[in-house]
N, C-alpha and C positions, 0 to 999 in steps of 0.2 A: 464539563470544562470552560471557564470563563472565555469568552471571546470567539470560541469556536462551534460551540453545539448550537444547531439550529433549533427552534422552538418545536416540540413534537406536535405532531398533527393531533386533532382531536381523537381520542380513543386508543391513540398509540402510547404502549407503556414504554418506561425508560428503555432505551436500546440495549445497554450493555449494564449489567450488575457492577455495583462498586467493588474495586480490587483492593486488597492489601498491598502495602508497599512492597513486602515479598513477591507478591504475583506480579505487579509491574515491573519489578527488577528481571523477573524469569523471563517474562514477555519480551522486553527490550533486549535481553541478552539473545533470545532465540531469533527475534527479528536481525539484530546485529550480525548474528550466525547466519541466517539465511540468505542476507543481501551481501554480506562483505565476509564470509567466512569467519566472522569474529575478529578481522584484522584491523589495524589501524590504517594499513594502505589503502584497504579497500572501502575507506570512508570518502575518498575522492576518486570516481571511476567515469570513464568514457568507454562504455562498451563497443565493441565491433559492430558495424552495421547501424549504429544509432547516430542520431544528429545533436546529441546534446550529452552533457556530464551528468553523471548521478551523484549526489552528495549525502553524507549522513548514513545513519543506521538503516535508515527507510529509503536510501538511494532516491531522494527527492529530484526530481527533474528539473533542470534548469536550463533554459534555450538561450543561445546567442543573439545577439541584437539582430533584428531583421528576419528572425527565423521562427516560425511559429508552426509545430507539427500536429499530429492528431491525438497525442497524450496529453492530460492534464499536468500542468506544471506548477509543482509542489512546493518547489524550493521558496518562491517568494512569500507562499502561504506559510511556510515554517518560520521565515524571518519574522515577518509581522507578528506571529504567535510569541516568537523568544523575545522580540521588542516589548510585547505587551506584557511580559513576565519581567521586565525590567532588566535583561541581560545585556550586556555590553558584547558586541559581535565584531568580528575582525573586519577591517575596512572592505576586504575583497568580497565579503559576504553579503553586503548591503548595496552592490552595484546595481544598476537598473536592469542588466542584463548579463548573463556569463561572460567574463572577459575573455574566455578561450572560445575561438570560434571554429574549431576544428579539433578533430582527435589528434593530429599530428601536434599541432599548437599546444594542446593540453599536455601531452605526454612529455614536450620539451619542457614545460613548466613544472612537472611533477615534483622534482626534487628541490625546487627553488624554495626560498625563503616563504614567499607569499602562500603557496599551497601546504607547505610543511605546517606553517603557522594555523591554515585553517584546520588541517587534520587534528593538530593538538587540541584546538579548542573544541572540534566535534567530539573527540574522545573523552573530553572532560565533561562533555554536557549530554550524556547519554540519557539521563532523566527527564531534561524537557523535550528531547526528541522523542521518547516514548508518550510522554504528556500529549504532545502533538498529534501522534499516531493513534491515542486512544481518543482524543477529542474528533478526530476524523471519524471514527467510528461510531463514536455516541450521535453524531450528527448525521448519519447516512441514512438510517431507516426511513425516517419521513419522506425524504428525497426519492429513495427507491421505491417507497409505495405510491407516491404521487406519479412516478414515470411508469409504473407497471401497468399491464393491462388489467381491467378491471377485474377479469375473471381470474388474474393470478394473485391478487393483493392478499385475501385471507390466507393462502397457502404460503406466501412468502413471510408474512407476518407471524405466522404459526411455525414455520421451520426457524426464523429467528430466534425466537424466544425458546424453543425446544435447545437450541445450540448454547443460549446464555445460561442455561442449567448446568453445565459442566463447566470446568475449569479449562480443559483443553478446547471445548467447543468457542468458549468465549475467547481464547487464543486465537482459533480459527477466524472468527469474525473481525478481530482487529487486524491480523496479519494480512487477510485477502484483501480488505479495502486498501492498506497501503500496496499490496503487492500489484493488484490488478485493477483497482479503482472500484467505483460504484456501479457502473455499466450503465450510467445514464446518458452518458455524452454521445450525440449522434456522430462526433469524430472518431469515438473509440468504437468502431465497427469495421468489419470486413466481410463483404457482400452482404450488408445490412444485419450481421450478426454481432453481438457484443460477447464481452468475456468477464464482465466485473461481477460484482457481489450479486446484483438483482437476478443475472443468469443463472450463478449457481445456487442460489436459493430456489429459484423457480424449477429448476430443474432436479431437486431433490425427489427421490422416491419416497414412498410414505413409511415412516419410522417412528416407533413410540416416543423416543427421546433420549435424553441422556447420552451415554457414551454412543449409543446406535445413531443417534443424531449427527455426532461429530465424525463417524466413520462414513456416513452417507454423504455428508458435506464433502469429506476428503474426496469420495468416489465421483460426485458430481463435478468437482473442481477440475479433476483430470479429464472428464469427458468433456467439458466446458473448453478446457485449454487445447485439447488435443482438435476439438473443431475449429478453433482460433487458427492453429498452424495450418489445418488443412485449406482454410480459407485465405490465408494470408497471401501477400504478393510473393512469388518464387524469388524474387531480386533479394527480398529481406532475409532469407536463409533461416527462418525462424525454427525450423524442425531440429536445430542444433541445440535448441533450448528446451526441448521436451522433457529430456530425462531428468534434468536439475528441477524443472518445474514440478514434476511429478514426484519427484523426493521431497521437495518442499510439502507439497498437499499430504504426502505420508504423515508428516509429522502432526497433521491436525487430528489424527485418529489414534495418536497416543498420548499418555498422561501428559500434562503440563510438567 
């Protein structure tokens, strides 16, 4: 995808195979369901215990002014991508920082014209949001390999391409990067351990490929996320999310 995909490292094959329009639409719909239960209202969300709103089918993170958390801020990246595609965005979408500084302020504005207009725009632009998520996935592998321990790189690349051989494995790669990131940022760690795509691929047990690879990716993701919750600060209360996270990972082992 133009403007987002990083050049592949030498010897690294294209990360995700080309997808048909029908497959892209199916993946976008599943991500919308995963993040927002497929609802328009879910396109603008501020989860309890978080310091930021999450917008769009991918729940792209947008920090308020003066705040910067441990998680990768993806809303400004999406805005830049949409602008590059020539799309006109609502004025609120292009602000330098989230105009809502707290969950209470966000909820007060939820039914207002500004946020209603933003949701309407997002619901009409599922395609470009899906393209952005695909672009993030396509550019992930070279960065993951560069960040991985030398002894893990061959296994990570091998597992990545095993997954890319099936439609649900391809969906798993695309969705997980959007869901929990690449796993390369030092800030996205609890007790020194990450929970992104790097850690899931590195933690997969040996399988032949195809559907078995997708099933093992699902199992590895659940192990990684269970470890994240065990390592997380108790005051964040992340255990309440485990069931939903595991349900999402279960979809990786099912046909697209």
